[in-house]
C-alpha positions in Angstrom: -9.6 20.5 -18.5 -12.2 19.2 -16.1 -9.6 17.5 -14.0 -7.7 20.9 -13.5 -11.0 22.6 -12.5 -11.7 19.9 -10.1 -8.3 20.2 -8.6 -8.6 23.9 -8.2 -12.0 23.4 -6.6 -10.5 20.9 -4.2 -7.7 23.3 -3.2 -10.0 26.4 -2.8 -12.9 24.7 -0.9 -10.8 22.4 1.3 -7.9 24.7 1.8 -7.6 24.0 5.5 -8.3 20.2 5.2 -5.1 18.5 4.0 -6.4 14.9 4.5 -9.7 15.7 2.6 -7.6 17.3 -0.2 -5.6 14.2 -0.6 -8.5 11.8 -0.4 -10.5 13.8 -3.0 -7.4 13.9 -5.3 -7.0 10.2 -5.1 -10.6 9.6 -5.7 -10.4 11.7 -8.8 -7.3 9.9 -10.0 -9.0 6.4 -9.3 -12.1 7.4 -11.3 -10.2 8.7 -14.3 -8.0 5.6 -14.3 -11.0 3.4 -14.2 -12.4 5.4 -17.1 -9.3 5.0 -19.1 -9.2 1.3 -18.3 -12.8 0.3 -19.1 -13.9 2.6 -21.8 -10.5 2.9 -23.7 -11.2 6.3 -25.3 -7.9 6.4 -27.4 -7.7 4.4 -30.5 -3.8 3.9 -30.6 -2.9 1.0 -28.3 0.5 2.5 -27.5 -0.9 5.8 -26.6 -3.4 4.1 -24.4 -0.7 2.2 -22.5 1.2 5.4 -22.0 -1.8 7.1 -20.5 -2.6 4.2 -18.3 1.0 4.3 -17.1 0.8 8.0 -16.5 -2.3 7.6 -14.4 -0.8 4.8 -12.5 2.2 6.9 -11.6 -0.1 9.7 -10.5 -2.0 7.3 -8.2 1.3 6.1 -6.8 2.6 9.7 -6.3 -0.7 10.7 -4.6 -0.5 7.6 -2.3 2.9 8.7 -1.0 1.4 12.0 0.0 0.1 10.3 3.1 3.6 9.5 4.3 4.8 13.1 3.9 1.9 14.9 5.2 1.6 16.2 8.7 -1.9 15.6 10.0 
């Protein structure tokens, strides 16, 4: 839930700053991935691996935004 609120805040407050939006989103994705990796909040190892994979894919997708964004 907090991640969605953060994303909306990024999009609203930085609406004319495309590069800042991408960097803020990537920072948020990195922080959440680090949280999952170090604190391991999920008890099921399989579910933990799935979440880490999902977050890795989000990071990969957000890094490709640089290639397709007009600065």
